N, C-alpha and C positions, 0 to 999 in steps of 0.2 A: 440427560446427557449434557455435558458441558460442551459448548461450541468453542472451537479453537484449541482444544487440548486433545492430545492422544495419550492415553494412559498406557504405560509399559511397566512391567514388573522389573524390579531390580534383581538381577540374577548374576551369580558367579559361583564358582565351586565353593568358595569360602563363605558366601553370604548365607544368612539364615533363610529359612523358608519365607515366602512372601506373606504367609499367615502365621503369626506367633500368638499363642495363647497368653493373655495377660493373667496376672495373679487373681483377678476378680472373675475369671472364666470367660470374659469377652475375647473376641478375636480382633486383632487390628491388622489392617492391610498395609503392606509396605509397597506402595505405589507412588510414583512421582509423575507429575505432568511433564510432557515434553514442551520445551520452550516453543512459542509461536515462531513461525517462519515469516520473515519479512518478505514482501513482494515488491518488485520494481515495476512501476508503471511509467510508460512513455507518455508524454503530454505535449500537446500542441494546440494551435488555434486554427480552426478551419474557417475559411472565408466562404460564406454562403451569399446568395443574392442580396438578402436584406439584413443579414446579421453576421456576427462573429461568434463562433461556438468553441468552447473548450472541448478538446477531444482527448480522451484517456484511453491509451492502449493497455489492454489487460493481458497479462501473461497466460499462456495456455495451461500452465501447471500452478494456477493460483491456489493459495492456501485455503483449506476448507473453512477456516475461521471467518472468511469474508462471506457473509450470508445475504447481504443486501447491496446489490450493485450500485444503487443510487447513493448509498452511504459512503462507499469508498470513493466513488467518483467525486462526490462533494468534498470529501476530505482531501483528495488530491488537488482539486481546484483551490480550496482554502489555503493549502500549503503553498501553492504557486503564488497566490496573491499576497501572502505574507512575505514572500521573498522578492517578488518582482513588482514594480509599480504597474498597477492595472491600467491606468489611463495611458501612460507612455507606451506600454506593450501593445494595447489594442490600436492606438493611433499608428504605431509603427507597422503593425501587421496590415492594417487597412491601406497604408501608403505603399507598401512594398509587394504585397501578394495579390494575385488575381482571384476572382470568383472560382471556386472549386479547388484551390490550392490550400495546403496546410502548412503553417509556419511551425517548425519544430522548436520547442522550448527546452527540451531535455527530459530528465526523468526524476521521479520521486520514489524513494523506497520507504515503505510504511509497513508496520506490523498490524495484524488484524485488530489489536486493541487501540489503534490510533497513534501509536508512537512513531514519530518520524525518525527513521534511522539515518537517512542520507538524502541529500538533494544534489542534483547536477543540472542546474538551470542556467540558461544563458539569455541575456537581454537581447531582444530583437532590435536591430537598428533600421531606421526607415530607408536608408540608402547604404550601399556598399561604400566603404572608406576608400 
């Protein structure tokens, strides 16, 4: 079974049967994979007593193509650090937020194959302007 795909038959009143016999006697199936659904993950930095942790909010209706939680959490974190300066962000969070608080960074929308569809991330400032 292919992970991340849902197979559905092409059907309409005018469409041929999903199984057509070819001239050599074999049958071919007329199925097409449904496109993967992108999921939007909220992301923030949680301030713990001795460390800062990337926190990934997972949607309740996550696509079945995500089979490894560590993989998509790592992908979300990598996407964040490709777009935001890691050192600046962590220093700003440490200066502005208290232990137990989470600094919201925004969201990342990714397909199960790893394609980044959209990001909505904001830089954290150390102090209010």
